[in-house]
C-alpha positions as a Markdown table, in Angstrom:
| # | Residue | x | y | z |
|---|---|---|---|---|
| 1 | Met | 2.0 | 13.6 | 23.0 |
| 2 | Glu | -0.7 | 11.2 | 23.3 |
| 3 | Phe | -2.1 | 9.3 | 20.5 |
| 4 | Asn | -5.7 | 7.9 | 20.5 |
| 5 | Thr | -6.5 | 4.6 | 18.5 |
| 6 | Lys | -9.5 | 2.7 | 17.4 |
| 7 | Tyr | -8.0 | -0.4 | 19.0 |
| 8 | Asn | -6.1 | -1.3 | 21.8 |
| 9 | His | -3.6 | -4.1 | 22.8 |
| 10 | Gly | -6.1 | -7.3 | 23.5 |
| 11 | Asp | -8.9 | -6.2 | 21.4 |
| 12 | Arg | -10.2 | -9.0 | 19.1 |
| 13 | Val | -10.9 | -7.7 | 15.6 |
| 14 | Trp | -12.3 | -9.1 | 12.4 |
| 15 | Ile | -10.0 | -8.7 | 9.4 |
| 16 | Ile | -11.2 | -7.7 | 5.7 |
| 17 | Val | -8.4 | -8.4 | 2.7 |
| 18 | Lys | -9.0 | -8.2 | -1.2 |
| 19 | Asn | -8.3 | -11.4 | -2.7 |
| 20 | Met | -7.8 | -11.9 | -6.3 |
| 21 | Thr | -8.6 | -15.1 | -8.2 |
| 22 | Tyr | -6.9 | -15.8 | -11.6 |
| 23 | Lys | -7.1 | -18.4 | -14.4 |
| 24 | Asn | -4.9 | -20.2 | -16.7 |
| 25 | Val | -4.7 | -19.1 | -20.3 |
| 26 | Val | -4.4 | -22.1 | -22.5 |
| 27 | Cys | -1.4 | -21.2 | -25.2 |
| 28 | Glu | -2.8 | -21.5 | -28.7 |
| 29 | Thr | 0.6 | -22.6 | -29.9 |
| 30 | Cys | 1.4 | -25.5 | -27.7 |
| 31 | Asn | -1.8 | -26.0 | -25.8 |
| 32 | Asn | 0.3 | -25.3 | -22.6 |
| 33 | Val | 2.6 | -28.2 | -22.9 |
| 34 | Gly | 5.5 | -25.6 | -23.5 |
| 35 | Arg | 7.1 | -27.1 | -26.6 |
| 36 | Val | 6.6 | -27.5 | -30.1 |
| 37 | Glu | 7.7 | -30.1 | -32.8 |
| 38 | Ile | 8.9 | -28.8 | -36.1 |
| 39 | Asn | 10.4 | -31.4 | -38.6 |
| 40 | Gly | 10.5 | -34.1 | -35.9 |
| 41 | Lys | 12.6 | -31.8 | -33.4 |
| 42 | Lys | 11.1 | -30.4 | -30.1 |
| 43 | Phe | 11.7 | -26.7 | -29.3 |
| 44 | Ser | 10.4 | -24.5 | -26.6 |
| 45 | Cys | 7.4 | -22.8 | -27.2 |
| 46 | Pro | 8.0 | -19.4 | -29.0 |
| 47 | Ser | 4.8 | -18.2 | -27.8 |
| 48 | Cys | 4.6 | -19.0 | -23.8 |
| 49 | Tyr | 8.2 | -20.8 | -23.6 |
| 50 | Gly | 6.7 | -23.1 | -21.2 |
| 51 | Asn | 5.1 | -20.8 | -18.7 |
| 52 | Ile | 1.6 | -21.1 | -18.0 |
| 53 | Lys | 0.1 | -17.6 | -18.6 |
| 54 | Arg | -2.4 | -16.5 | -15.8 |
| 55 | Ile | -5.0 | -13.5 | -15.9 |
| 56 | Gln | -6.8 | -12.0 | -13.2 |
| 57 | Asp | -10.3 | -13.3 | -13.2 |
| 58 | Glu | -11.9 | -11.5 | -10.1 |
| 59 | Glu | -11.3 | -9.5 | -7.4 |
| 60 | Lys | -13.4 | -8.8 | -3.9 |
| 61 | Trp | -13.1 | -8.0 | -0.5 |
| 62 | Glu | -13.8 | -10.8 | 1.9 |
| 63 | Val | -13.4 | -11.3 | 5.8 |
| 64 | Tyr | -10.0 | -13.1 | 6.1 |
| 65 | Asp | -10.8 | -15.9 | 7.9 |
| 66 | Tyr | -14.5 | -16.7 | 9.1 |
| 67 | Gln | -13.1 | -19.3 | 11.7 |
| 68 | Gln | -10.2 | -16.8 | 13.0 |
| 69 | Thr | -10.4 | -13.1 | 14.5 |
| 70 | Gly | -7.4 | -11.4 | 15.3 |
| 71 | Ile | -5.9 | -9.8 | 18.6 |
| 72 | Val | -4.1 | -6.9 | 18.5 |
| 73 | Gly | -0.5 | -7.6 | 19.8 |
| 74 | Lys | 1.3 | -4.4 | 18.6 |
| 75 | Ile | 0.4 | -1.4 | 17.4 |
| 76 | Asn | 2.4 | 1.3 | 15.2 |
| 77 | Ile | 1.8 | 4.7 | 14.8 |
| 78 | Glu | 3.9 | 6.7 | 12.0 |
| 79 | Ser | 4.2 | 10.2 | 12.1 |
| 80 | Tyr | 6.3 | 13.1 | 10.9 |
| 81 | Ser | 8.0 | 16.0 | 12.2 |
| 82 | Pro | 5.7 | 19.2 | 12.5 |
| 83 | Glu | 8.2 | 21.0 | 10.1 |
| 84 | Tyr | 7.4 | 18.8 | 7.2 |
| 85 | Ile | 3.4 | 18.6 | 7.7 |
| 86 | Asp | 0.6 | 20.9 | 6.7 |
| 87 | Arg | -0.8 | 20.9 | 10.2 |
| 88 | Glu | -4.6 | 21.4 | 8.9 |
| 89 | Asn | -4.0 | 18.2 | 7.0 |
| 90 | Phe | -2.3 | 16.4 | 9.7 |
| 91 | Ser | -3.0 | 12.7 | 9.9 |
| 92 | Leu | -1.3 | 9.6 | 11.5 |
| 93 | Lys | -1.1 | 6.2 | 10.2 |
| 94 | Val | -2.1 | 3.8 | 12.1 |
| 95 | Met | -1.1 | 0.0 | 11.9 |
| 96 | Tyr | -1.6 | -3.1 | 13.9 |
| 97 | Met | 0.0 | -6.6 | 14.1 |
| 98 | Leu | -2.2 | -9.1 | 15.2 |
| 99 | Asp | -1.2 | -12.2 | 17.6 |
| 100 | Ser | -3.3 | -14.8 | 15.6 |
| 101 | Thr | -1.0 | -13.6 | 12.1 |
| 102 | Gly | 1.9 | -13.7 | 13.8 |
| 103 | Val | 3.7 | -10.5 | 16.1 |
| 104 | Gly | 6.7 | -10.8 | 14.5 |
| 105 | Ser | 6.1 | -11.9 | 11.0 |
| 106 | Gly | 6.0 | -8.2 | 10.2 |
| 107 | Thr | 2.7 | -8.4 | 8.6 |
| 108 | Met | 0.7 | -4.6 | 9.8 |
| 109 | Trp | -2.8 | -4.4 | 9.2 |
| 110 | Lys | -4.5 | -0.8 | 8.5 |
| 111 | Glu | -7.0 | 0.2 | 10.6 |
| 112 | Cys | -9.6 | 0.8 | 8.0 |
| 113 | Asp | -9.4 | -3.2 | 7.3 |
| 114 | Leu | -10.0 | -4.0 | 10.8 |
| 115 | Phe | -13.7 | -4.2 | 12.5 |
| 116 | Ile | -14.7 | -5.1 | 16.0 |
| 117 | Asn | -17.4 | -7.6 | 14.9 |
| 118 | Gln | -18.3 | -9.9 | 11.7 |
| 119 | Glu | -21.4 | -8.0 | 10.6 |
| 120 | Asp | -19.2 | -4.8 | 10.3 |
| 121 | Ala | -16.4 | -6.5 | 8.3 |
| 122 | Leu | -19.4 | -8.2 | 5.7 |
| 123 | Leu | -21.2 | -4.8 | 5.3 |
| 124 | Glu | -17.9 | -3.1 | 4.4 |
| 125 | Cys | -16.7 | -5.8 | 2.0 |
| 126 | Asp | -20.3 | -5.6 | 0.5 |
| 127 | Arg | -19.7 | -1.7 | 0.2 |
| 128 | Arg | -16.1 | -2.1 | -1.2 |
| 129 | Asn | -17.2 | -4.8 | -3.7 |
| 130 | Lys | -20.1 | -2.5 | -5.1 |
| 131 | Leu | -17.3 | 0.0 | -5.5 |
| 132 | Leu | -15.4 | -2.2 | -7.4 |
| 133 | Lys | -18.0 | -3.1 | -10.1 |
| 134 | Glu | -18.9 | 0.6 | -10.8 |
């Protein structure tokens, strides 16, 4: 059985990723010191226990690294035995490992997150960011 993929070994691609930014939340009990003083004795803060709390501030799609593109080094195609799948809805899961992100590192990229040029990658980031705001 022959499989066709969107990209081939050696193709240069742009990667998009969903980045999340966080902000620290100031503990109202200890002001992020992690300890409180009661009658001259110091105790761990009963609210935060000395752990700085972080909350998600924003998430957005961005091009992985404007200075770097990836070169396809390995292609992994997951398929299942025909008796376990509905032939009408058969689809393959295609993943790519890129030389620049470390073949052998185990990082696999989805085909839908790779683009042949920066302009297409930026347009897809804009489209996905609009969907996040809805």
